[in-house]
C-alpha positions, 0 to 999 in steps of 0.5 A: 410451600414450594414444589419442585419437579426435575427433568432432563436426566438420561444416559450420556457418554463420557464427555457429553452434556446434559441439561437438567431442569427444575420447575419451581412453583409455590411461594417463590419470593420466599426462596433464598437459594436454589441448589442442585444435589446428587446422590450416588447409586447405593448411597444413603440420603444423608450423603447427598452432595451439594453440587451447585448453589444459586442465590441473588448474589452468588453461585457456588460449585463443588470442586468436583464439578467446578468448570464443568457444571453451570447453574442458572435460572429463567425467572420468566419460566420459573425454572432453574437449570443445571448445565452439565458438560464434559460428563464423567462416569463419576457424575452418575447419580440421581440429581435433586433440586432443592429450595431453601427459604429465608425461614430455613425451611427446605424443599426437595424434588423427587430427583432425575437420574443421570447415567454416564456410560460408554 
């Protein structure tokens, strides 16, 4: 089992920055990848967009955030981050941390809301 708790969301003006955190606990060596997804207001759960992926060998970003968002981790703190720069109104969403195990089991946090508005 893996437990995920997101934090760091809030209100930011366009062009600003936020850093989201995902505290990870549980059977961490079983994790293959860590991901950040977002769900736009009013959209269903099955339309969550994967915005960033982190594995031991690569990182990957959605085209919509490439060059603006950075996923990273601090193993000593068991935390994964999503640094979001140059925020746009279209980035407004609930952001979810996701862990995928080598067994393909998936775990989700409860999400943190990001609002981008002037």
